[in-house]
C-alpha positions in Angstrom: 20.3 -3.7 9.5 16.8 -3.9 8.7 15.0 -7.3 8.9 13.1 -9.0 5.9 10.1 -8.7 7.6 10.3 -4.6 7.6 11.6 -4.9 3.6 8.6 -6.6 2.6 6.3 -4.4 4.4 7.8 -1.3 3.1 7.3 -3.3 -0.4 3.8 -3.8 0.4 3.5 -0.3 1.6 5.0 0.9 -1.8 2.6 -1.7 -4.0 -0.4 -0.4 -2.4 0.1 3.5 -3.0 0.8 2.4 -6.7 -2.5 0.7 -6.6 -3.9 3.6 -4.8 -2.9 6.3 -7.4 -4.0 3.5 -10.5 -7.2 3.3 -9.2 -8.1 6.8 -8.8 -6.8 7.5 -12.6 -8.8 4.5 -13.8 -11.6 6.1 -11.9 -11.3 9.7 -13.0 -11.2 8.0 -16.8 -15.0 7.5 -16.6 -14.6 3.7 -18.0 -11.9 1.8 -15.7 -10.6 -1.2 -17.7 -11.6 -3.6 -14.6 -14.8 -2.2 -13.9 -16.0 0.2 -11.5 -16.7 -1.8 -8.4 -13.0 -4.2 -8.7 -11.4 -0.7 -9.0 -13.4 0.4 -6.1 -12.7 -2.3 -4.1 -9.0 -2.2 -4.8 -8.7 1.4 -4.0 -10.5 1.1 -0.6 -8.6 -2.0 0.4 -5.1 -0.3 -0.8 -5.7 2.2 1.9 -5.1 0.5 4.9 -3.2 -2.0 3.9 -0.5 0.6 2.7 -0.7 2.6 5.9 -1.1 0.0 8.1 2.2 -1.7 6.6 4.1 1.2 6.5 3.3 2.1 10.1 4.3 -1.5 11.3 7.7 -1.3 8.8 8.6 2.2 10.7 7.7 0.7 14.4 9.9 -2.4 13.3 12.8 -0.1 12.0 13.0 2.2 15.3 12.9 -1.2 17.4 16.0 -2.2 15.2 17.7 0.8 15.7 17.1 0.9 19.6 18.6 -2.4 19.9 
């Protein structure tokens, strides 16, 4: 069974991906609801957070399978 930490990391990766797609749609509309700077900040933050949390979750899951 996977640990709670792995599940939380996967949830974080999913939410980051949703935020990324939402920011892209907001910026492509030309007039983001929260403004351009906050939307870009969320977009640029969600990329490394999503990738890092996904990679870490996969590593933890593989470790739990090997044990």
